[in-house]
C-alpha positions, -999 to 999 in steps of 0.1 A, spaced: 606 34 282 596 64 259 607 98 272 605 134 257 643 135 248 636 103 225 617 128 203 637 148 175 634 187 172 611 180 140 589 156 159 585 181 187 574 205 160 547 182 151 512 183 162 515 187 199 486 168 204 503 136 187 533 142 207 518 142 240 498 112 231 531 94 222 545 103 255 520 113 283 492 88 273 517 58 267 530 64 302 498 76 320 478 46 308 505 22 325 522 41 352 501 70 366 464 67 362 436 44 375 428 16 353 393 8 341 391 -19 365 399 3 394 371 27 385 348 -3 387 358 -16 416 355 18 431 321 22 418 310 -12 433 324 -3 466 301 29 464 273 9 454 253 5 487 219 -15 489 188 8 496 153 1 507 125 2 480 112 35 494 146 52 495 150 42 458 117 56 446 123 85 468 158 93 450 141 85 418 116 111 425 145 136 435 162 130 404 130 136 380 125 170 398 160 181 396 167 207 369 193 184 353 171 154 354 179 142 318 218 143 326 215 115 354 205 86 333 232 64 348 223 71 383 186 70 376 192 35 360 210 22 388 182 34 414 158 19 389 175 -15 387 175 -16 427 137 -7 429 128 -33 404 147 -58 422 131 -52 455 95 -52 439 105 -85 422 118 -101 453 86 -90 473 63 -104 445 82 -136 451 79 -136 487 40 -130 482 39 -160 459 59 -179 483 34 -173 509 6 -182 485 19 -215 473 28 -225 510 -8 -218 521 -16 -246 496 -26 -228 465 -17 -236 429 13 -214 416 -6 -206 383 -35 -190 402 -12 -163 418 -22 -130 411 -5 -99 429 1 -61 421 29 -47 440 16 -14 457 45 5 445 45 -9 409 23 22 397 45 47 412 78 30 399 64 28 363 50 66 364 87 75 374 104 54 349 82 72 322 86 106 334 123 101 332 122 85 299 103 119 284 127 139 304 159 124 291 148 122 255 142 159 258 176 162 272 191 144 244 172 166 218 188 196 236 224 180 236 221 174 200 211 214 193 240 223 217 265 200 200 256 213 165 264 252 179 295 238 195 304 226 161 301 257 143 318 274 170 350 252 168 349 255 132 350 291 135 379 287 159 397 267 132 392 293 108 408 320 129 436 299 135 442 292 100 441 329 94 465 336 121 495 322 101 479 328 66 467 362 67 480 381 98 478 419 95 511 436 104 513 443 142 492 415 150 503 402 188 506 364 177 513 355 215 479 371 227 460 356 196 470 321 199 464 321 237 430 332 231 423 306 205 437 277 226 419 290 256 384 292 234 390 256 221 396 241 255 362 259 267 344 249 237 316 225 245 311 189 233 305 177 197 288 145 182 314 117 183 314 112 146 326 149 142 351 150 169 380 130 151 381 150 120 376 183 138 402 175 162 429 166 139 418 196 115 426 218 146 458 202 155 469 204 117 466 240 116 483 244 149 511 226 137 512 249 106 514 277 131 543 264 151 561 258 117 555 294 111 570 301 143 605 294 129 604 329 112 599 343 147 623 330 172 612 358 197 577 345 198 586 309 197 608 318 231 576 332 247 557 303 237 581 282 253 583 302 286 546 302 287 541 265 284 572 257 309 552 278 335 524 258 330 542 225 334 559 239 366 522 245 380 510 211 372 539 199 386 535 217 417 500 206 424 510 170 415 535 171 443 505 183 466 485 153 457 511 131 471 498 141 506 462 138 496 445 117 524 417 105 500 434 85 474 408 83 447 405 119 448 440 123 442 442 96 415 410 115 397 427 150 398 460 133 383 443 124 356 431 158 349 465 171 353 477 148 325 452 161 303 461 197 309 498 186 304 492 175 268 466 200 256 481 229 273 516 224 284 533 217 250 557 222 236 585 237 256 624 244 251 646 213 243 666 214 276 633 215 297 615 186 280 629 158 295 636 169 328 600 184 334 583 150 320 607 128 342 597 147 371 559 147 366 559 112 356 581 102 387 554 120 410 526 103 388 541 70 395 543 75 433 505 85 435 496 58 412 511 33 438 489 43 463 462 24 445 474 -5 465 463 13 496 428 21 481 424 -17 472 431 -26 507 411 0 526 383 -12 502 390 -48 509 390 -41 547 357 -22 546 341 -47 525 352 -75 551 336 -55 580 303 -52 559 303 -90 552 306 -97 588 281 -71 597 256 -86 572 264 -119 583 256 -112 619 221 -94 607 214 -128 589 224 -148 620 200 -127 642 172 -128 621 175 -166 619 176 -168 657 145 -147 660 131 -173 636 139 -201 659 128 -190 695 140 -214 723 104 -213 740 68 -214 729 64 -177 713 32 -159 721 16 -130 704 38 -105 719 69 -121 712 60 -122 674 49 -84 673 87 -76 689 101 -100 665 85 -82 636 96 -48 646 132 -59 653 134 -78 617 122 -47 600 150 -28 618 176 -54 609 166 -55 571 170 -18 570 205 -21 584 214 -47 559 202 -25 531 221 5 546 254 -14 551 279 -10 524 291 -35 496 309 -68 503 335 -86 481 321 -93 447 324 -130 446 304 -133 479 277 -107 470 250 -129 455 255 -155 480 253 -130 509 222 -116 493 206 -148 488 211 -157 523 197 -127 535 164 -133 513 161 -171 524 165 -164 561 140 -135 557 116 -158 541 121 -184 567 111 -160 592 78 -151 578 70 -188 571 74 -196 608 55 -161 619 28 -171 596 26 -207 607 22 -193 644 -6 -169 634 -24 -198 614 -24 -220 644 -36 -190 666 -64 -187 641 -74 -223 649 -73 -213 688 -96 -184 678 -120 -204 660 -124 -227 692 -130 -196 713 -157 -183 688 -176 -218 690 -174 -213 727 -189 -179 727 -215 -187 703 -226 -216 725 -229 -188 756 -249 -165 731 -273 -193 723 -281 -201 760 -285 -164 767 -311 -163 739 -329 -194 748 -332 -177 786 -336 -143 781 -375 -144 785 -371 -167 816 -390 -154 845 -378 -181 870 -355 -155 888 -341 -178 910 -326 -198 885 -322 -174 854 -306 -145 873 -275 -170 887 -276 -183 852 -268 -151 831 -244 -139 858 -224 -172 854 -226 -167 815 -210 -135 818 -182 -146 838 -175 -176 814 -175 -149 786 -145 -129 802 -124 -163 806 -128 -172 770 -97 -159 750 -95 -139 715 -118 -146 685 -114 -136 649 -113 -98 647 -139 -97 620 -166 -112 644 -156 -96 676 -181 -68 677 -208 -87 663 -209 -116 687 -205 -91 714 -237 -74 704 -258 -104 702 -246 -114 735 -251 -81 753 -285 -77 737 -296 -110 751 -284 -100 785 -298 -69 785 -332 -81 773 -333 -106 805 -322 -80 830 -344 -53 814 -375 -77 816 -363 -87 853 -362 -48 865 -396 -45 848 -412 -71 864 -398 -62 899 -408 -26 893 -444 -30 875 -463 -17 906 -443 17 908 -443 23 869 -469 41 852 -462 30 819 -491 46 801 -482 81 818 -449 75 804 -461 68 770 -483 100 771 -454 121 782 -432 104 756 -458 112 730 -459 149 738 -419 151 736 -422 133 701 -448 158 690 -425 188 701 -395 173 686 -416 169 649 -419 209 653 -382 217 658 -366 233 624 -330 248 618 -336 281 637 -315 297 663 -315 277 697 -328 245 681 -299 225 691 -303 237 728 -340 224 724 -333 192 708 -308 184 737 -334 193 764 -359 170 747 -336 141 747 -327 148 782 -362 147 792 -367 118 772 -342 99 788 -354 106 822 -391 90 814 -394 52 823 -408 23 802 -440 25 782 -464 -3 773 -453 -33 751 -476 -26 725 -465 9 725 -428 3 723 -425 12 687 -425 48 697 -388 47 708 -381 38 672 -402 70 657 -385 92 682 -349 80 673 -357 83 634 -371 117 640 -342 128 662 -318 117 635 -338 138 608 -336 170 630 -299 163 635 -293 163 600 -311 195 594 -288 212 621 -259 196 610 -249 180 641 -239 145 651 -260 125 675 -231 118 696 -223 155 700 -254 161 719 -252 171 756 -275 147 773 -284 143 809 -300 115 828 -286 86 807 -286 52 826 -254 34 832 -261 11 800 -269 39 778 -239 57 790 -220 24 781 -232 22 747 -228 60 738 -189 57 750 -188 25 726 -201 41 696 -180 73 701 -145 52 705 -157 35 671 -161 68 653 -127 82 667 -110 52 655 -127 59 622 -119 93 617 -85 88 627 -80 63 601 -95 87 575 -71 114 584 -41 90 583 -50 80 550 -56 118 534 -23 127 549 -5 96 533 -19 107 499 -5 144 502 28 126 508 28 114 470 29 151 459 64 167 458 63 199 481 25 196 489 9 230 499 -25 246 508 -19 270 481 -20 242 454 -55 243 442 -55 205 436 -48 200 472 -68 226 485 -100 208 490 -81 180 508 -65 201 534 -99 216 543 -114 180 545 -85 172 569 -93 205 590 -128 196 593 -122 158 603 -96 169 627 -121 194 644 -147 167 645 -123 144 662 -114 169 689 -151 170 698 -158 136 701 -125 130 722 -141 157 743 -175 140 745 -159 109 752 -136 124 782 -167 137 798 -187 104 798 -154 85 813 -154 113 839 -188 114 847 -194 150 837 
């Protein structure tokens, strides 16, 4: 083993950097510092799977950071993870598409996050290119600065003025050199050799100044002792990797700032430092054992997650809609837990990931098959309800009350007993069935009360109200006037069949007046509505509430794509105002619905 006392005195006076490389570096690379494999091992250990949303979020954070261009390694790692997720999800969609009986070559799908991912990658590339240009400029300045330091060093031993404090001057030069920034790799070797050549010349000049040489030795010995003391503290550092990293830095200080020392201290201090370094380096086995233990636990946890997803894919009893909805939520939680769990042993990593993806795909296939079968039963329900609609429409003008009234009551009972139909058809068929039933029962009531209804008088009164409505403008008090006309209209009975068009004319005129006064029909305060009219109004308000809530959620989601969205941003001000208006309208509708339900 190479030690410092194997070097001759002349060798000690050679380039200090070369000396330290022959001693410290040889020993350090084998006995004290982490190997490259260990660094890779640690890096893989810290590599935790994250979701696509989290990866994109972290990428956006890096881009918005002041030092964005410096983080290319971390950004590229996140980019790889995000790309991996997008690819897997596209493959899942393709798998479902092919499973549905479609040809693979006709598959086309644009991932919803692809556009944002591409934008983040392009923005980072621009920032990284800008950073690289800045680095090149900085390296040029650093090169010039280091060349000036070398020139000062050269002048120190060739043209020193009488009375120059060599001790202070060389300290300043060495400190400046250690703090000077990076230069281009192509320049570093020649520059470094040039510096240590002149430093060697300076030390040779010191033979003429024994007093200064003793000061230099004493100062370097003090530095060695500080380094050794810190290394001793690292023996008790609980975080092994932190100890190894700092030890590497101490060896760098040793060879760059603590050379040379007096001959009687060379071997003694080096052996002491080397022995401590070896002890710390031996703790790598503890680090590896800790990592292996943690990775084994992660593997077990991930395998349990895979097993639970598989179990959810194979229910023991016939599952229903509620089962699958709960299962979907649970699988999403399990998927998130899997991605947050740390790394597993490298040799099992790919297999573990493939098992996870295969199990997820199996769950989705089973779930999709259930809903495909459910759609079949919904189609059968739709056909049954269409038959009821046809029967109702065929009999809506039937005036054989003893037969028709029980028939329509039976139709309504049968309608309730039939299960769900496709969502896209629910409102349409209900409106058709309800209209047929209302037509029958309205006719039934009209015929039953013909003797008491003065239809012609009703028409006369409605015509007067229509004429009054046409005169309404947007002046103060117009809304209250419209409400009074609408209430009076509701309290008037039927009109002759040949005059029924007046109802359509009134509704058209009403909409025009409401538009002029900037008010929604559902916001009108009305009195005297029948039960059917109240039910119909409540249904319309519910639909409008649902539409408004969806619009508000969409607008707020759009804001989330901006970094720190604010009302002060002129680009977002209009969006915030729109959200406020829609929320105010939403509260009004909810209050109206509450009033109807409460019978107010």
